C-alpha positions in Angstrom: 14.5 -25.5 13.1 16.5 -22.8 14.9 20.1 -22.7 13.8 22.4 -24.1 16.8 25.4 -22.2 17.8 28.7 -24.3 18.8 30.4 -21.4 20.0 29.8 -19.9 23.5 30.5 -16.3 21.8 28.1 -16.6 18.8 29.0 -14.5 15.4 26.3 -12.6 14.1 25.0 -13.6 10.9 22.5 -16.4 11.2 19.3 -15.7 8.9 16.9 -18.4 10.3 15.5 -17.5 13.8 12.1 -19.2 13.5 10.3 -22.1 12.6 8.3 -20.7 9.9 7.6 -22.9 6.9 9.4 -21.7 3.5 6.0 -20.1 2.6 2.7 -20.2 4.7 -0.2 -18.0 5.8 -0.8 -16.9 9.6 -3.1 -14.7 11.4 -1.6 -11.9 13.3 -1.7 -13.8 16.6 0.0 -16.9 15.0 2.8 -14.5 13.6 3.2 -13.2 16.9 3.7 -16.5 18.6 6.1 -17.4 15.8 8.2 -14.6 16.6 8.4 -15.3 20.2 12.0 -17.1 19.9 13.6 -13.6 19.3 12.0 -12.2 22.6 13.1 -15.5 24.4 16.9 -15.0 22.9 16.8 -11.3 24.1 15.7 -12.5 27.7 18.5 -15.3 27.6 21.1 -12.9 26.5 20.3 -10.2 28.9 20.1 -12.4 31.9 18.8 -9.6 34.1 15.6 -8.2 32.5 13.9 -4.9 33.2 10.4 -5.7 32.2 9.2 -2.2 32.7 11.9 -0.8 30.0 10.9 -3.2 27.2 7.1 -2.9 27.9 7.8 1.0 27.5 9.7 0.5 24.6 7.3 -1.6 22.2 4.5 1.0 23.3 6.6 3.8 22.1 7.6 2.2 19.0 4.0 1.3 18.0 2.4 4.4 19.4 1.7 7.8 17.5 3.1 10.6 18.5 6.1 9.6 20.5 9.8 10.5 20.0 10.1 6.6 19.0 7.2 6.2 17.0 7.9 3.9 13.8 4.8 5.6 12.0 5.0 9.7 12.1 1.5 10.2 11.1 -0.2 13.6 12.1 -3.8 13.0 13.0 -5.1 16.7 13.0 -8.5 17.9 12.4 -7.4 18.6 8.7 -6.2 15.1 8.1 -7.8 13.1 5.1 -10.5 10.8 5.8 -8.1 7.9 4.7 -5.4 9.2 6.9 -7.5 9.4 9.8 -9.0 6.0 9.3 -5.5 4.2 9.0 -4.2 6.3 12.1 -7.1 4.9 14.2 -6.3 1.4 12.9 -2.5 2.3 13.8 -3.4 2.9 17.4 -5.8 0.1 18.0 -3.5 -2.6 16.3 -0.5 -1.2 18.2 -2.0 -1.2 21.4 -2.9 -4.8 21.1 0.3 -5.8 19.7 1.9 -4.1 22.6 -0.4 -5.9 25.1 0.5 -9.2 23.6 4.2 -8.3 24.0 3.6 -7.5 27.8 2.1 -10.8 28.3 4.4 -12.9 26.1 7.5 -11.3 28.3 5.9 -12.1 31.6 5.2 -15.6 30.4 8.7 -16.2 28.9 10.2 -14.9 32.1 8.7 -17.5 34.0 8.3 -20.3 31.4 10.9 -20.4 28.9 10.4 -21.7 25.6 13.2 -24.2 24.6 15.7 -23.2 21.9 18.3 -25.1 20.4 21.7 -26.0 22.0 23.7 -22.8 22.3 23.0 -19.1 22.4 20.6 -17.8 19.7 22.2 -15.1 17.6 21.0 -13.2 14.2 22.3 -10.5 12.0 19.3 -8.0 12.0 20.0 -5.4 9.4 18.9 -2.0 11.1 15.7 -0.1 10.1 16.3 2.8 12.0 13.9 2.4 14.9 14.8 4.6 18.0 15.1 3.3 21.3 14.0 4.9 24.6 17.0 5.9 26.6 16.6 3.1 29.3 15.9 0.5 26.6 19.2 1.5 24.8 21.0 1.2 28.4 19.7 -2.2 28.9 20.2 -3.6 25.6 23.5 -1.9 24.8 24.9 -1.7 28.2 26.7 -3.9 31.0 23.9 -6.9 30.6 23.4 -6.4 26.8 25.7 -6.0 23.6 25.4 -6.5 20.0 24.1 -10.0 20.2 21.1 -8.9 22.4 20.5 -5.7 20.6 20.5 -7.6 16.8 17.8 -10.2 18.6 15.7 -7.2 19.9 15.9 -5.3 16.8 14.7 -8.2 14.7 11.8 -8.7 17.0 10.8 -5.1 17.2 11.1 -4.6 13.5 8.8 -7.8 12.9 6.3 -6.5 15.1 6.2 -3.0 13.2 5.9 -5.1 10.4 2.9 -7.0 11.7 1.1 -3.8 12.9 1.7 -2.1 9.4 0.8 -5.1 7.4 -2.5 -5.1 9.3 -3.7 -1.6 8.8 -5.9 -1.9 5.6 -8.2 -4.5 7.6 -11.2 -3.9 9.5 -11.1 -7.6 10.8 -7.3 -7.6 11.2 -7.1 -10.5 13.6 -8.5 -12.6 10.8 -6.4 -11.4 7.7 -4.2 -14.1 6.4 -0.8 -13.0 6.1 1.8 -14.4 3.9 5.2 -15.4 6.0 8.3 -16.6 4.8 11.4 -17.9 6.7 12.5 -14.0 7.3 8.9 -13.3 8.8 7.6 -10.3 7.2 10.7 -8.7 5.9 9.7 -9.6 2.4 6.9 -6.8 2.6 9.5 -3.8 3.3 9.5 -2.4 -0.2 5.6 -2.5 -0.7 5.5 -1.0 3.0 7.7 1.8 2.2 5.5 2.6 -0.7 2.3 2.6 1.2 3.7 4.5 4.0 5.2 7.1 1.7 2.1 7.7 0.0 0.3 8.0 3.1 2.7 10.6 4.7 3.2 12.6 1.6 -0.4 12.8 0.0 -3.9 11.7 0.4 -3.4 8.0 -0.3 -5.5 6.5 -3.1 -7.8 3.6 -2.7 -6.2 1.7 -5.0 -2.9 2.0 -3.1 -4.7 0.6 0.1 -6.1 -2.3 -1.9 -2.7 -3.2 -3.5 -0.6 -2.9 -0.1 -3.5 -5.3 1.2 -3.0 -7.7 -1.7 0.8 -8.0 -1.4 0.4 -8.6 2.4 -2.0 -11.5 1.6 -0.9 -12.8 -1.6 2.7 -11.9 -1.9 2.1 -10.2 -5.4 0.5 -7.3 -7.4 -2.2 -7.2 -9.8 -4.3 -4.7 -11.7 -5.6 -1.6 -9.7 -9.0 -2.2 -8.4 -11.2 -1.9 -5.4 -10.7 -5.4 -3.9 -9.5 -8.7 -4.9 -10.0 -12.6 -4.6 -7.3 -15.2 -3.6 -7.2 -18.8 -2.8 -9.7 -18.8 0.3 -11.3 -15.7 0.4 -12.1 -12.2 -0.6 -11.1 -8.7 0.3 -13.7 -6.1 -0.5 -14.3 -2.4 1.1 -15.8 -2.9 4.6 -19.0 -1.1 3.6 -20.2 -4.2 1.7 -20.6 -5.7 5.2 -21.5 -2.9 7.3 -24.1 0.3 7.4 -23.1 3.0 4.9 -23.6 5.5 7.7 -20.8 4.4 10.0 -18.7 2.0 7.7 -15.1 3.2 7.0 -14.6 4.7 3.6 -11.3 3.3 3.1 -10.8 0.2 4.9 -11.1 -3.4 3.7 -12.5 -6.7 5.0 -11.2 -10.1 4.7 -14.1 -12.5 3.6 -13.1 -16.2 4.2 -14.7 -18.1 1.2 -13.1 -21.8 0.9 -14.6 -22.0 -2.7 -12.6 -19.1 -3.7 -10.0 -20.2 -6.1 -7.1 -18.1 -8.0 -6.7 -14.5 -7.8 -8.4 -11.7 -9.5 -8.9 -8.0 -9.0 -12.3 -6.4 -8.8 -12.5 -3.4 -11.3 -15.2 -0.9 -11.9 -17.0 -1.0 -15.0 -16.3 2.4 -15.8 -12.7 3.6 -14.8 -13.5 7.3 -15.6 -16.8 8.3 -14.1 -16.5 11.7 -15.4 -17.1 10.5 -18.9 -20.2 8.2 -18.0 -23.4 9.3 -19.4 -25.7 11.2 -17.1 -29.4 11.7 -16.4 -30.9 15.2 -14.8 -32.9 14.2 -11.9 -35.3 17.2 -12.8 -36.3 14.9 -15.9 -37.5 12.0 -13.1 -40.8 12.0 -11.6 -41.0 13.2 -8.0 -41.4 11.0 -5.4 -45.2 10.1 -4.4 -45.9 8.7 -1.2 -43.6 6.2 0.9 -41.1 4.4 -1.1 -41.6 0.6 -1.5 -39.2 -2.0 0.1 -36.3 -2.9 -2.2 -33.8 -5.7 -1.5 -30.5 -6.1 -3.3 -27.7 -8.6 -3.5 -24.1 -8.5 -4.7 -23.1 -10.7 -8.0 -20.0 -11.1 -9.4 -19.1 -11.6 -13.0 -16.8 -14.4 -14.5 -13.0 -13.7 -14.3 -11.5 -12.2 -17.5 -7.7 -11.8 -17.8 -7.1 -11.6 -14.1 -10.0 -9.0 -13.7 -13.8 -9.2 -12.7 -16.6 -6.8 -12.4 -19.7 -7.1 -9.8 -22.8 -5.5 -9.5 -25.6 -5.0 -7.0 -28.7 -6.3 -8.2 -31.8 -4.6 -6.6 -35.3 -5.7 -6.9 -38.5 -4.1 -6.4 -42.2 -5.4 -7.2 -40.5 -8.3 -9.4 -38.5 -6.0 -11.4 -34.5 -5.9 -11.1 -32.0 -3.4 -12.2 -28.2 -3.5 -11.6 -25.5 -1.1 -10.4 -21.9 -1.4 -10.6 -20.4 -2.3 -7.3 -17.3 -0.3 -8.1 -19.3 2.7 -8.8 -21.1 2.0 -5.5 -18.0 1.8 -3.7 -16.8 5.3 -5.1 -19.9 6.8 -4.1 -19.7 5.8 -0.7 -16.3 7.0 -0.3 -17.1 10.6 -1.7 -20.4 10.8 0.0 -20.5 13.3 3.0 -21.6 12.6 6.5 -21.0 15.7 8.7 -22.3 19.1 8.6 -26.0 18.0 8.2 -28.0 20.3 10.3 -31.8 20.9 10.9 -31.1 24.6 10.6 -32.4 27.0 7.8 -29.6 28.0 5.3 -30.3 26.1 2.1 -31.5 28.4 -0.7 -34.1 27.4 -3.4 -36.8 24.7 -3.5 -35.9 21.3 -2.2 -37.1 18.6 -4.6 -37.9 15.0 -3.9 -37.3 12.0 -6.1 -38.4 8.6 -6.4 -35.5 6.1 -5.2 -36.7 3.3 -7.4 -36.8 5.4 -10.3 -33.2 6.9 -9.6 -32.0 3.2 -9.4 -33.6 2.5 -12.9 -32.2 5.7 -14.6 -29.6 5.4 -17.3 -26.1 6.5 -16.2 -25.4 8.5 -13.2 -28.2 10.8 -11.9 -27.1 14.4 -11.1 -29.0 17.7 -10.6 -28.4 21.3 -12.0 -31.2 22.7 -9.7 -32.2 22.8 -6.3 -31.5 20.3 -3.4 -33.0 16.8 -4.0 -33.9 14.5 -1.0 -34.2 10.7 -1.5 -36.2 8.7 1.2 -34.4 5.5 1.7 -35.2 5.1 5.6 -37.1 2.0 4.7 -34.2 0.4 2.6 -31.4 -2.1 3.5 -27.9 -1.4 3.7 -27.4 -3.0 0.0 -30.1 -0.8 -1.5 -28.6 2.5 -0.1 -25.2 1.3 -1.4 -26.6 0.7 -4.8 -28.0 4.3 -4.6 -24.7 5.9 -4.0 -23.6 3.9 -7.1 -26.4 5.5 -9.3 -25.9 8.9 -8.1 -23.0 11.3 -9.6 -20.6 11.5 -6.8 -20.6 15.2 -6.1 -22.2 16.8 -3.1 -23.9 13.8 -2.0 -24.9 13.5 1.6 -26.1 10.5 3.8 -28.7 12.0 6.5 -29.7 9.9 9.4 -33.6 10.2 9.7 -33.1 12.0 13.1 -31.5 14.9 11.3 -34.3 15.2 8.9 -36.3 17.9 10.4 -35.0 20.8 8.2 -32.9 21.5 4.9 -29.2 20.8 4.7 -26.9 23.5 5.5 -23.7 21.9 4.6 -21.4 21.3 1.5 -20.6 23.7 -1.0 -22.1 27.0 -1.5 -24.2 25.5 -4.2 -27.7 24.4 -3.4 -27.2 21.5 -6.0 -26.9 19.0 -3.1 -28.7 15.4 -3.1 -29.5 14.2 0.2 -30.3 10.6 1.0 -32.2 10.0 4.1 -31.6 6.7 5.6 -32.3 5.0 9.1 -30.0 6.0 11.9 -28.5 2.3 12.4 -29.0 0.7 9.3 -31.8 -1.9 8.5 -32.0 -4.7 10.9 -32.7 -7.3 8.2 -29.8 -6.9 6.2 -29.7 -9.0 3.1 -26.6 -11.3 2.6 -24.0 -9.2 1.0 -21.6 -12.2 0.1 -20.8 -11.7 -3.7 -22.7 -14.4 -5.7 -20.7 -15.9 -8.7 -22.2 -16.2 -11.9 
């Protein structure tokens, strides 16, 4: 319960301001509701609340490009794909949390939630969030003071931590957040490392996965492309979405009540540069329309806290396996922009048979002219498997509506591998939930 105060002028120093369990799991909305005592405490301490000032403050703090932003991320045209994806997440999630805050403020002003006897006060260690000038005047002026400022600082920082904890997840409203009696302050060191890499370099996929794991589980693990945890699995979003439109770097929380324990998903081959290769020129060219290929994801047993998974693709009763980790690498590296129907590619354009490529040993690549693969009849999982069989260099995903001419994009080399796919993904997508052996 909230700590009671016996003095009319409470001393700062309380650390329990909520009714969160010692350790528990909450969704974003549940956590927001759990932090409302802080906002009610601000209202009570102020006595005279300027709703518009507080509304503008949370929007400025959670927005990008403002003086008061808590995330000084630049989303220019040269930003890396991961930076753009995470920046778009920050904008979307920040706007939603700000809208929750606006609604909560209106509600708490007219329907006060009960607090313990006395005035609520906490000692909130400053994290350096800038206030707008009107908010500083309101919180520190005639109607405010240290108690009011501490309460608001704690609430504001918890909202920033909430936004940042959710950045890796496409379905962020469903992601389970580990919560302690201090809310989300326990993720501060992990958040600092995550944001430092995001702001100073091209963030690695393993860093995004590690931060997501710490947010969900509170712990770390081996570097990988996803992880299991009690009650579900976190994997890249493309596992559940069309490769042409799925984010490259974001993750999806996939509930699975049967999942027990924690394990990291790791690629079968850590260094794909060293993997054996097959020249596509040594494979027979495509003859006719490719047949239908179906696929499913199968997870291998856990060994020493890690597991691998593969895509099992089947055609005419024959099956081959493609490592899921390599397929996800291929998706991250594949290019989707700059594909035109204009002339400009040099040399002969060669075709290759999709099923032959999927069954070839090692990673398939080309030293000759451009190569096209017709995967327009294949479902999303089969396309993802194909990305896992190709050496991830100068590979393009091209929607069928742009197939009228050669590719005039990528590097100056004509050694491009172009996968033609349906514009919106196959309608009869196979169930992509990993099956465990």
